[in-house]
C-alpha angles and dihedrals in degrees: 000000000000127000096300099068123078115250095247097047096108091041089065094049098085095045092049102039105031094072090047092050091048091051089050090052091049095050089048091052089051092051090049091053092047091057090063117113091219117119096248098055090041090057091048090051090054092049093047091048086059097042092051089073088068106091096219091048092047093050092047092051093046093048091052101039095050093029096236088129092070113122124184115212104244095159132254121349144079118359091245094055108120096013131113111256127207122194096347118146110230 
């Protein structure tokens, strides 16, 4: 990694990214099941289509589906510390 990266940088990669990758796989599995034409998944789709009108549910689903809800534990500090930021003036 050259002289600019700390020695343990790659060591932290698995611990930081593996849980995120597992969550992405889980949400993809859920989406695949929801595409089924079986009665169970169809009923869940109808329920989710109603629940999505609730702001907190909508936000939760968006954060998880597009992974903007990922937060890396960087210790104490501002609530945005360790989160992906979009259009935030620094």
